[in-house]
C-alpha positions in Angstrom: 0.0 0.0 0.0 2.9 2.3 0.3 4.1 4.7 -2.3 6.9 3.5 -4.5 10.2 5.4 -4.7 13.5 5.0 -6.5 13.9 2.6 -9.4 11.1 0.2 -8.6 9.3 -1.1 -11.8 6.2 0.7 -12.7 3.4 -0.4 -15.1 3.1 1.5 -18.3 1.1 4.6 -18.2 -1.5 3.4 -20.6 -2.2 0.1 -18.7 -2.3 1.7 -15.3 -4.6 4.6 -16.5 -6.9 2.2 -18.3 -7.2 -0.1 -15.3 -7.8 2.8 -12.9 -10.1 4.7 -15.1 -12.2 1.5 -15.7 -12.6 0.9 -12.0 -13.4 4.5 -11.4 -16.0 4.4 -14.2 -17.7 1.4 -12.7 -18.2 3.0 -9.4 -19.0 6.4 -10.9 -21.7 4.7 -13.1 -23.3 3.3 -10.0 -23.1 6.6 -8.3 -24.6 8.5 -11.3 -27.4 5.9 -11.6 -28.3 6.3 -8.0 -28.1 10.1 -8.4 -30.5 9.8 -11.4 -32.9 7.7 -9.2 -32.7 10.4 -6.5 -33.4 13.2 -9.0 -36.2 11.2 -10.6 -37.9 10.8 -7.2 -37.4 14.5 -6.6 -39.0 15.4 -9.9 -42.0 13.0 -9.3 -42.7 14.3 -5.8 -41.8 18.0 -6.1 -42.4 18.7 -9.9 -41.0 21.7 -11.7 -42.9 24.6 -10.1 -42.1 27.3 -7.4 -41.5 24.6 -4.7 -39.0 22.9 -6.9 -37.3 26.2 -7.7 -36.9 26.9 -3.9 -35.6 23.4 -3.3 -33.1 23.4 -6.2 -31.9 26.9 -5.3 -31.2 25.8 -1.7 -29.5 22.7 -2.8 -27.5 24.4 -5.5 -24.6 25.6 -3.4 -24.2 22.4 -1.5 -24.4 20.5 -4.6 -21.7 22.7 -6.2 -19.5 22.2 -3.1 -20.2 18.4 -3.2 -18.6 18.2 -6.6 -15.8 20.4 -5.5 -15.1 18.8 -2.1 -16.7 15.4 -2.2 -16.2 14.3 -5.8 -12.7 15.1 -6.7 -11.9 18.8 -7.4 -10.4 19.6 -4.0 -8.9 16.1 -4.0 -7.3 16.8 -7.4 -5.5 19.9 -6.0 -4.4 18.2 -2.8 -3.3 14.9 -4.5 -1.0 16.8 -6.8 0.6 18.8 -3.9 1.0 15.7 -1.7 2.6 13.6 -4.5 5.0 16.4 -5.4 5.9 16.8 -1.7 6.4 13.0 -1.4 8.8 12.9 -4.5 10.7 15.9 -3.3 11.1 14.2 0.2 12.5 11.0 -1.4 12.8 9.3 2.0 10.7 8.5 5.0 6.8 8.8 4.9 5.7 12.3 6.0 2.2 11.7 4.5 0.4 10.8 7.7 1.5 13.7 9.7 1.0 16.0 6.7 -2.5 14.9 6.4 -3.1 15.3 10.1 -1.9 18.9 10.1 -3.9 19.8 7.0 -7.0 18.2 8.6 -7.0 20.5 11.6 -6.6 23.6 9.6 -9.2 22.6 7.0 -11.8 22.0 9.7 -11.1 25.4 11.2 -11.5 27.2 7.9 -14.5 25.3 6.6 -16.3 25.3 10.0 -16.1 29.1 10.1 -17.5 29.3 6.5 -20.4 27.1 7.4 -21.3 29.2 10.4 -21.2 32.4 8.3 -23.3 30.7 5.6 -26.0 29.7 8.0 -26.2 33.2 9.5 -26.4 34.8 6.1 -28.6 32.1 4.4 -31.3 34.5 3.0 -28.7 36.9 1.5 -26.7 34.1 0.0 -29.6 32.5 -1.6 -30.9 35.8 -3.0 -27.5 36.3 -4.7 -27.4 32.8 -6.1 -31.0 32.8 -7.4 -32.3 36.4 -7.8 -35.4 35.2 -9.7 -36.9 33.5 -6.6 -40.2 34.9 -5.1 -40.1 36.2 -1.5 -42.1 33.0 -0.3 -39.6 30.7 -2.2 -36.7 32.6 -0.8 -37.9 32.2 2.8 -38.5 28.4 2.3 -35.1 28.0 0.5 -33.2 29.7 3.2 -34.5 27.2 5.8 -33.5 24.4 3.5 -30.1 25.8 2.9 -29.4 25.9 6.6 -30.2 22.2 6.9 -27.8 21.1 4.2 -24.9 23.6 4.7 -23.1 21.3 7.4 -22.4 19.1 4.4 -19.7 21.6 3.3 -17.5 20.8 6.4 -18.1 17.1 6.2 -17.3 17.0 2.5 -14.1 18.9 2.9 -13.0 16.5 5.6 -13.8 13.6 3.3 -11.9 15.2 0.4 -8.7 15.3 2.4 -8.9 11.7 3.3 -9.7 11.0 -0.4 -6.5 12.8 -1.5 -4.4 10.8 0.9 -5.9 7.5 -0.3 -5.2 8.6 -3.9 -1.6 9.2 -3.0 -1.5 5.6 -1.8 -3.2 4.7 -5.1 -6.3 3.4 -3.3 -9.0 4.5 -5.7 -11.9 2.2 -5.0 -13.1 3.7 -1.7 -13.1 7.3 -2.9 -14.9 6.3 -6.0 -17.5 4.4 -3.8 -18.1 7.3 -1.4 -20.6 9.1 -3.8 -22.5 5.9 -3.9 -22.7 5.9 -0.1 -23.8 9.6 -0.3 -26.7 8.9 -2.8 -27.9 5.8 -0.8 -28.1 8.0 2.4 -30.0 10.9 0.6 -32.4 8.5 -1.2 -33.2 6.8 2.1 -33.8 10.2 3.8 -36.1 11.3 0.9 -38.1 8.1 1.2 -38.3 8.4 5.0 -39.6 11.9 4.7 -42.2 10.9 2.1 -43.4 8.0 4.2 -43.6 10.2 7.4 -45.2 13.3 6.0 -46.0 13.0 2.3 -44.6 15.2 -0.5 -44.6 18.3 1.7 -41.9 16.7 3.9 -39.6 15.7 1.0 -37.7 19.1 0.6 -36.6 19.1 4.3 -35.8 15.4 4.2 -33.6 15.9 1.1 -31.8 18.8 2.7 -31.1 17.0 5.9 -30.2 13.8 4.0 -27.4 15.7 2.2 -25.7 16.5 5.5 -26.2 12.9 6.7 -24.7 11.6 3.4 -21.6 13.8 3.9 -21.2 12.4 7.4 -21.4 8.8 6.0 -18.8 9.6 3.2 -16.3 10.9 5.7 -16.8 8.1 8.2 -16.2 5.4 5.6 -13.0 6.8 4.2 -11.7 7.9 7.6 -12.2 4.4 9.0 -10.2 2.9 6.1 -7.5 5.5 6.4 -7.0 4.6 10.0 -6.4 1.1 8.8 -3.9 2.3 6.2 -2.1 4.6 8.7 -1.7 3.1 12.2 -1.8 5.4 15.1 2.0 5.3 15.4 2.3 6.6 11.8 0.6 9.9 12.8 3.6 11.0 14.8 5.3 14.0 13.3 8.6 12.9 11.6 11.6 15.2 11.6 11.2 16.1 7.9 7.5 16.9 8.2 6.5 20.3 6.8 6.1 23.3 9.2 2.8 25.0 10.0 3.7 27.8 7.6 4.0 25.3 4.8 0.7 23.7 5.7 -1.1 27.1 5.8 0.6 27.9 2.4 -0.9 24.6 1.0 -4.4 25.7 2.2 -3.7 29.2 0.8 -3.3 27.7 -2.7 -6.4 25.6 -2.5 -8.8 28.4 -3.5 -6.8 28.8 -6.8 -6.8 25.1 -7.4 -10.5 24.8 -6.6 -11.4 27.7 -8.8 -9.6 26.1 -11.8 -11.1 22.6 -11.2 -14.6 24.0 -10.6 -15.1 25.6 -14.0 -18.0 23.4 -15.1 -19.8 23.8 -11.8 -19.2 27.5 -11.5 -20.3 28.2 -15.1 -23.5 26.2 -14.6 -24.1 28.1 -11.3 -23.7 31.3 -13.4 -26.2 30.0 -15.9 -28.7 29.4 -13.1 -28.2 33.0 -12.0 -29.3 34.1 -15.5 -32.5 32.0 -15.3 -35.7 33.7 -16.0 -39.0 32.8 -14.4 -39.2 29.1 -13.5 -36.1 28.0 -15.5 -34.1 27.0 -12.4 -35.5 23.5 -12.0 -35.3 22.8 -15.7 -31.7 23.8 -15.9 -31.0 21.6 -12.8 -32.6 18.5 -14.3 -30.8 18.9 -17.6 -27.5 19.3 -15.8 -28.1 16.2 -13.8 -28.7 14.2 -17.0 -25.4 15.5 -18.3 -23.6 14.5 -15.1 -23.7 10.8 -15.9 -21.5 10.8 -19.0 -19.5 13.7 -17.7 -18.6 11.9 -14.5 -17.8 8.6 -16.3 -15.5 10.2 -18.8 -13.9 13.5 -17.7 -13.7 13.0 -14.0 -12.5 9.3 -14.2 -9.8 10.1 -16.7 -8.6 13.2 -14.9 -8.4 11.5 -11.5 -6.8 8.3 -13.0 -4.1 10.3 -14.7 -3.3 12.8 -11.9 -1.1 10.8 -9.5 1.1 9.4 -12.3 1.3 12.8 -14.1 2.3 14.5 -10.7 5.0 11.9 -10.0 6.3 12.2 -13.6 6.5 16.0 -13.3 8.2 15.7 -9.9 10.8 13.3 -11.4 11.3 15.6 -14.5 10.3 12.8 -16.9 8.6 15.1 -19.3 8.7 12.8 -22.3 6.6 10.2 -20.4 4.5 13.0 -19.1 3.6 14.1 -22.7 2.8 10.6 -23.7 0.4 10.0 -20.8 -1.1 13.5 -21.3 -1.7 12.8 -25.0 -3.2 9.4 -24.3 -5.7 10.8 -21.7 -6.7 13.5 -24.2 -7.3 11.0 -27.0 -9.5 8.8 -24.6 -11.4 11.9 -23.6 -12.5 12.6 -27.2 -12.9 8.9 -27.9 -15.5 8.6 -25.3 -17.1 12.1 -24.9 -17.9 12.8 -28.5 -20.3 9.8 -29.0 -21.8 10.4 -25.5 -22.8 13.9 -26.6 -24.0 12.7 -30.0 -26.0 9.9 -28.4 -27.6 12.2 -25.8 -28.7 14.5 -28.6 -30.4 11.7 -30.4 -32.2 10.1 -27.4 -32.6 13.3 -25.3 -36.3 13.9 -25.9 -37.2 10.3 -25.3 -34.9 10.1 -22.3 -36.4 13.1 -20.6 -39.9 11.9 -21.2 -39.3 8.4 -19.9 -37.4 9.4 -16.8 -39.1 12.6 -15.7 -42.6 12.7 -17.2 -44.4 11.4 -14.1 -46.4 12.7 -11.2 -46.1 16.5 -10.8 -43.7 16.7 -13.8 -45.7 17.8 -16.9 -45.1 18.1 -20.6 -44.0 21.7 -20.3 -41.3 20.6 -18.0 -40.2 17.9 -20.4 -39.8 20.5 -23.2 -37.8 22.9 -21.0 -35.4 20.2 -19.8 -35.0 18.9 -23.4 -34.1 22.3 -24.7 -31.6 22.9 -21.8 -30.1 19.5 -22.3 -29.5 20.1 -26.0 -27.9 23.5 -25.2 -25.6 21.9 -22.6 -24.5 19.0 -24.8 -21.7 20.9 -26.7 -19.9 21.4 -23.3 -19.6 17.6 -22.6 -16.5 17.0 -24.8 -15.1 20.3 -23.6 -15.5 19.3 -20.0 -13.9 15.9 -20.6 -10.9 17.4 -22.4 -10.4 20.2 -19.9 -10.5 17.8 -17.0 -7.5 16.0 -18.4 -5.8 19.3 -19.1 -6.5 20.4 -15.5 -4.8 17.2 -14.3 -1.7 18.1 -16.3 -1.7 21.7 -15.0 -2.1 20.6 -11.4 0.6 18.0 -11.9 2.9 20.9 -13.0 1.8 23.1 -10.1 0.4 25.7 -12.5 -2.8 26.6 -10.5 -2.8 30.2 -11.7 -3.5 29.2 -15.3 -6.4 26.9 -14.2 -7.9 29.6 -11.9 -7.7 32.3 -14.5 -9.3 30.2 -17.2 -12.2 29.3 -14.8 -12.7 32.9 -13.9 -12.8 34.0 -17.5 -15.3 31.2 -18.3 -17.7 32.5 -15.6 -17.4 36.1 -16.8 -18.0 35.0 -20.4 -21.1 33.0 -19.3 -22.7 35.9 -17.5 -21.9 38.4 -20.3 -22.8 36.1 -23.2 -25.9 34.8 -21.5 -27.1 38.3 -20.7 -26.6 39.3 -24.4 -28.4 36.2 -25.6 -31.4 36.7 -23.3 -31.6 40.3 -24.5 -31.3 39.4 -28.2 -33.2 36.2 -28.7 -36.9 35.2 -28.8 -38.6 34.4 -25.5 -39.8 30.9 -26.6 -36.2 29.6 -26.4 -35.2 31.4 -23.2 -34.9 28.0 -21.5 -31.8 27.0 -23.5 -30.0 30.4 -23.6 -28.1 30.3 -20.3 -27.0 26.7 -21.1 -25.8 27.7 -24.5 -23.7 30.5 -23.0 -22.3 28.0 -20.5 -21.2 25.6 -23.4 -19.5 28.3 -25.3 -17.7 29.5 -22.2 -16.4 26.0 -21.4 -15.1 25.5 -24.9 -13.3 28.8 -24.5 -11.8 27.5 -21.2 -10.6 24.3 -22.9 -8.8 26.1 -25.7 -7.2 28.4 -23.1 -5.9 25.5 -21.0 -4.7 23.6 -24.1 -2.7 26.6 -25.3 -1.4 27.4 -21.7 -0.2 23.8 -21.2 1.6 23.7 -24.5 3.4 27.0 -23.6 4.3 25.5 -20.2 5.8 22.3 -21.8 7.5 24.0 -24.8 10.8 24.9 -22.8 10.9 21.3 -21.5 10.1 19.4 -24.7 11.2 20.0 -28.3 7.7 19.5 -29.8 5.0 19.3 -27.1 2.3 17.9 -29.4 -0.7 17.0 -27.2 -3.5 16.5 -29.7 -3.7 14.0 -32.6 -5.9 15.6 -35.4 -6.5 12.4 -37.3 -7.5 10.6 -34.1 -10.0 13.3 -33.3 -11.4 13.2 -36.9 -12.0 9.4 -36.5 -13.7 10.0 -33.2 -16.0 12.6 -34.7 -17.1 10.3 -37.5 -17.6 7.5 -35.0 -19.8 9.8 -32.9 -21.9 10.6 -35.9 -22.4 6.9 -36.6 -23.6 6.5 -32.9 -26.1 9.2 -33.3 -27.4 7.8 -36.6 -27.8 4.3 -35.1 -29.8 5.6 -32.2 -32.0 7.8 -34.4 -32.9 4.9 -36.7 -34.0 2.6 -33.9 -36.0 5.3 -32.3 -37.8 5.8 -35.6 -38.4 2.2 -36.0 -39.9 2.1 -32.7 -42.2 5.0 -33.4 -40.7 7.1 -30.6 -40.1 10.8 -30.4 -36.6 11.9 -31.7 -34.8 14.8 -33.4 -35.1 15.0 -37.2 -38.6 13.5 -36.9 -39.7 14.8 -40.3 -36.6 13.8 -42.2 -36.9 10.2 -40.9 -40.6 10.0 -41.6 -39.8 8.0 -44.8 -38.8 5.0 -42.7 -41.6 2.7 -41.6 -42.5 2.1 -37.9 -41.8 -1.6 -37.3 -42.3 -1.8 -33.6 -45.2 0.6 -32.7 -46.2 -1.1 -29.5 -42.9 -1.5 -27.8 -42.6 0.0 -24.3 -40.8 3.2 -24.1 -38.1 2.0 -21.8 -37.4 -1.0 -24.1 -37.2 1.3 -27.1 -34.9 3.7 -25.3 -32.6 0.8 -24.3 -32.6 -0.6 -27.9 -31.6 2.8 -29.3 -28.8 3.3 -26.9 -27.5 -0.2 -27.7 -27.7 0.5 -31.4 -25.8 3.7 -31.0 -23.0 1.9 -29.1 -22.8 -0.9 -31.7 -22.7 1.7 -34.6 -20.0 3.6 -32.7 -17.8 0.6 -32.1 -18.2 -0.7 -35.7 -17.2 2.7 -37.1 -14.1 2.8 -34.9 -13.1 -0.7 -36.1 -13.6 0.2 -39.7 -11.6 3.4 -39.3 -8.8 1.5 -37.7 -8.6 3.5 -34.6 -5.4 2.6 -32.7 -6.7 3.4 -29.2 -9.7 1.1 -29.8 -7.5 -1.7 -30.8 -5.3 -1.2 -27.8 -8.2 -1.2 -25.4 -9.7 -4.2 -27.2 -6.4 -6.1 -26.9 -6.1 -5.3 -23.2 -9.7 -6.4 -22.6 -9.1 -9.7 -24.6 -5.9 -10.4 -22.6 -7.7 -9.8 -19.3 -10.5 -12.1 -20.2 -8.2 -14.8 -21.4 -6.2 -14.6 -18.2 -9.5 -14.8 -16.1 -10.6 -17.8 -18.1 -7.3 -19.7 -17.7 -7.3 -18.9 -13.9 
């Protein structure tokens, strides 16, 4: 379980990254599916009206901080710093004492912020969601106070997560969001059984804090097993208090850079007009499933190795691993975006059109989802670029890129809302967010190339021909999904263009038709990659075949 030093053999970057990313993707898929169940229950019980707007606005800041603190962004910054410190140390094991010192200071800072937030809840909520009515603002303030303790608990869990990542223990940090969602769903069901739909908002808010406590306890208990009590004693070479406070002082910059998607979507919610808040939230939640599977997993899987390579000044290997992560990001995110565009209307209708959620809400969420889709590949690629920048210790570049993305979202969204027709207002904030996140991705890519240019003769990070193959395969995925949707007689984009095709399965249940269309899109995508001779697909297929053969022989 200890970190390796010196000349110990190390698996190839591609093999290790594929193995780690696959394991993270499995747990992330389970977490996102449970999150989808949670949001479906919330939509069915609360709907998409003023009560939902108050609840979503109250949960918005804790959800943002959950993604920052509890699902990897803070851990990304801490992991890079801890690994670089470990490489620079070169002897001993200062990690336990380092984590202990950081823990005490982090609790002090986050605890103070939570108390301030609870005291100023109405003002904070009015700033985050200015479109709320006075009644919704009062209700949302009470809910915000219930879920704000999650911020402290998630920060404590994030530090333990970073320490486990340094030990290359990924399974428990990846499982912690699953624990969180199980606790929140249980709280929601308990509130509904005890007091009906009126008790669901308070139960959800309280369940969020309870979920954060469960996340921290699970990881802390395992960390106590990894680090015995004797290991927590301060070694002679441990960093001083000034160094520890310096690390915490750099965290806001690291968080600002890693939080660009969340901050941009928060800015989009601030631009919401009327009852758009809940619609934007549900669209964003549907986007979270592929985004978490692809961008977050690749970024977190590559970060410890990239940080170690940067600390060891092995920049040739750093470039190879960075380019590999970027290729995999486009390989997986482009078909995900194309497939979501094809099945989006059907997906929203099947998952959300129940109970209090009506046809108007379906249309609003579909429009917002389509407007958010262009940012999916941008977020996946930028997550890998953020891992590279954090590994090199360049948090100023990431922070500036995130700040500019937020400013562009607010300015561009305000211009769009002023210039465009009111019947498409629901997708304009999301469209501004997508454009801003693409701008951030380009900025990070150029900045990382400039950072590597003095260290490498030709710091090429992006393979143009590979990207073209991935775009063509993504188009094939969308076409396969659209054809099956039409054959089943289900709602889909390009309805009039596809009307020449006959409906062969008119009575098929909607869920079955949706599953068939997703399967057809995946098959079309894989077939296109094989026909195009994509090297990364061949490599992944070879590793999977070798793994299966080894399991069969054993």
